[in-house]
N, C-alpha and C positions, 0 to 999 in steps of 0.2 A: 167805440166801446167794445165792439166785437173783437177787433184786433188786440186790444189791451187784455181782454179775457183770455184769448188764445196764448198770448205771451206769458201771462201769469201762470197758466196751467203748465206750460212747458218749463217755465222757471221753477216751478215746484218740483217737477221731475228731475231737473238738473240738480237741485239742492239735495234731493234724496240720493242721487247717484254720486254726487261729490263727497258725501259723507263717508263713502266706502273707498275713496281713492287712497291707495297706499301712500305713505309718507315720501317714498322715493319717486313719486310720479307727480308732475305738475300738469294739470289739464289746461289746454289752451282753448278758450271759447272760440267758436267759429263765427265768421262774418259772411255777409252776402256780397258777392261781387257786383259793383254798380255799373259795370261796362254795358254800353248800349250797342245793339247790333248795327252794322253798316247796312242801310236799306238797299244799296246797290248789290252787296253780296247776297242779301236775302232774295232780291230779284233774280239773280243768276241761279240760285238754288231752286227756285220755283219754276224754272223754264222746263216745259215738257221735253223729255228725252235727254235732259242734261244728266251727266254721270259724274261721280266723284273723281274718277281717274281723268276724265276729260277736263273737268274744271281745273284740276291741278295743272294740267298741261297748258290750258289757256292762261292761267296766272303766270306760269313760267315764261310764256311768250310775251304777254302784255303787262305783267307786273302788278296791276291794280284792277279791282272790279270796275272802276270807272273807265279805264282804258279798254277793258274787254267790251263793255257795253257801247263804247263809241268807236269800236273798230269797224272798218268798212266791210262791205260784203265780199269784196275781192280778197281782203286779208284773211277773212274767215274761211272762204272757200279754198284758199291756198293751203290751209291746214288740213284739208280733207274732210271738213264738216259737211254733212248732207244738206241739201238746199233748204229743207224744212226747218232744220235747226238754225241755219243762218238767218232765215226770215224771222224766226222768233227772237233771236238775239238782237237783230236790228230794231225790231218793234218794241222790245222790252222796256226801254227808257220811258215810254209813254205810260207805263204802269207804276211809275215811282210814287206818285201821290197816293194811290190806293194802297201800295205796300206800306208807306209810312203811316197811314191811318190804321192799318191792321196791326202794325207793331205797337202803336200807342194803345190799342185795345188790349193786346197781350200784356203790356207793361202794367196797365191798371189791374190786371188779374195776377200780377206777380210772376208772369211767365216770360222767360227770355228765349228768343230764337238764337241758337248758337250755330253759326255757319262753319262749313269746312274751311273757310278762309280766315276765320277769327284767330287772333293770337293765342287764345286760351283753349282752342280746340285740342282735345287730347291727341298727342303725337302717336300714341300706340294705335289709335284707330286708323291712322294714315297707312299702317302696314297691311290693312285689309285690301283684298283685290278691288273691292268697290266700297270705299269708305262712305258712311252716310253723309249726304249733302248737308243735312241740318239736324240738330238735336234740339229738343224743347226741354228747358230746365226750369224747375220751380224750387227755390230754396238756395242753399249754399252752393257756390261754384267759385273755384274748384273745390272738390270735396277733399277730405283728409287723405293724405298719402303718407306711407304706402297703404294699400287697401287689399282686402281679401274678400273672396266670395265663398260660398259653401254649397254643398250638394247633400241634402239629407238622405238621398236614396229612396227606395220604395218601401223600406221596412223600418221606419223610424219609430221605435217603441217609446214609451213614456220616459224611461230613465235616460235614454240617449237624447231625447228631445230636451229634457231639462238640462242635461249637461251641455248641449249645444247652446241653449239660451244663456246659460251662465257664462260660457266661454265668449259668446258674442258681446255680452254686457261688459265683461272685463276688457275686451279689445276696444270697445267704444270708450271706456274710461281712459285708455292709453292713447286716445286720439288716432287710432288706426281705423281707416275707412272700412265699411262693411257693405258690400254689394249684394243685392238679392234680386231674384226673379219675383214676378207678381204672385207666384204660387206659395211663397213662404214668408210673406210680410209679417205674419203674426209672430214670427220668431225674432224679429228685429228689435233692438233697443231704439228708443225714440231719438236718441242723440247720435249724430255721426253716421247715420245709415244712408244708403243710396238705393232707392227702389228703381230698378230698370224695367220699364213698363212697355207692354206691347200694344197699348191703347192710348188715346189722347188724354192730355192732362185735364181737360174739362170733365172727364168721367171719373175722376179720382174720389169724389165725395162718396160714391156708392161702393167703391172697390178697394180703397186704401184705408187701413185702420185710422181712426180719428187722431190718436196721439201722434202717429207718424206724419199724417197730413198737416196737422197743426205745427209740428216741429219744423216741417219744410217751410210753412208760411212765416215762421219766426226766424228762419235762416239757420236752423240748427241741424237740419238734415236735407236730403235732396231727393226730389222726384225727377226722373229722367226718362224721356221718351223720344223715339225717332218717328213716331206716328203723328200725323197732323192732330191738332189739339182736340178735335171732336171725332176722331176716328175710332171705330170699334176694333178690337183685337182680331187679327187674322193669322192663319198659320205662317204666312210670310213675315209678319211683324214679330211673331213669337220667336221664329228662328233667328231673325236679325237681332232681337233683344238679347237672346242667349249668347250670340257671338260677341256682341258689344260688352256684355257683362264680364265674360271670361277674358276678353282682350284688355279691359280696364283693370283687371285684378293682377296683383303680384303673386297671389297664391290662392289655393283652394283647400277648404276643409272638407273632408269626406267622412260622412257619418257611417257609411257602409264599409266595414273593414275589408271586404273583398274587392272593392272598387279601386281602380287606378285610372287616372285621366290620361290615357296614352296619347291622344292627339296633341297634348300640350306638355311635352317632356321638359321644357325649360322653366315651367312654372314650379314654384314651391308647392309641395303637396303634404298635407297632414291628415292622419287618420285619427278620428276621435275615439278615445277610450281603448279600443282594441285595434290591432294592426300596427302600422308604422307611421313615423313622421320623418320628413326629410326636407332637403332643400335642393333646388335645381334638379328635381326628378329622382334623386337618390334617397330612398326611404330608409330610415334607420331607427326610429323610436316613436313611442306612442305619445299622444297628447291628452292630458286629463282635461275634463270640462270645467275648469276653474281658473283662478288668477294665475296659477303656476303654468297652466297650459298657454295662457295668453302671453306670458313672459317668454316662453319657449318660441312661440310664433314671432314675437317681437325681435328676438335675437336673430332668428332666421332671416328676417327682413332687414337686418342691418341697424336695428334700434338697440341702443344700450342705455342702461340706467347710469346717470352720472350726478351724484349729489341729490339735488331736489328736483331734477327735471329729466325729461327724455331727450336724448340726442339722436337725431335721425340722420342717415346718409342723405346728402342733397339729391333731390330728384327734380328734374325739369320736365315739364309737359313736352 
């Protein structure tokens, strides 16, 4: 009954939003990915001192998680692995039953462990020097692509806040993903959003707005964390969450007209209301905080209106 109530509330929000969809746009409802994690891949990701770059190197050498876990000590030492890590890899298969039990518990809570070796692990994260070994996902996966994130800056006044909320709502209706840090979840629409969190997903009840959390439970939005499910936020998790959020985005909306995201010159950048809007780092015009602004962003991202639907450039993970 509780799940039905949550779905009904989210369904009501969807009906209200759908009534504002322009005739030229067809909204595609989202679904939850049913894929189950490979327990052997999860085992590898949980080994102390394992690193993302090293795990990718091991997969290149042995091809599958099972082959890595059943490699001999001499094979692992030949790759230059330290003795302690070799010993943990050799002993890891004995923990498979406990890992499977833990995964079943996560599944009952609607949480999926997405490993670095999974087919639907975001390819953009593989470009990081140390890609996260594991992501924890609750809700829809993959999320809507292309996707944008936003930076409200330090001086977000009421008018600019309202404009940003309206712009994000219009982007959501167009099925463009919206990535947010934990600091600005109140600005997000309930549908199509992705909250990138620096704390574990078991702590969301007290820290994530109810409508967003319920939308994730219904498969209409996404809660994403690289922190263990019961972990508190730390400066390290916060920094990692920021890197992941920006890396997953195709563009960033800047509410502060004086700000430019110089470390990411290949990202689309748009300035809200005042300043400039551009693509691939070349800023050239302003973005209004409304449906027209959302359409400008959509065109920058390679989305065009065609008859009664949105046509997107093909994007692969």
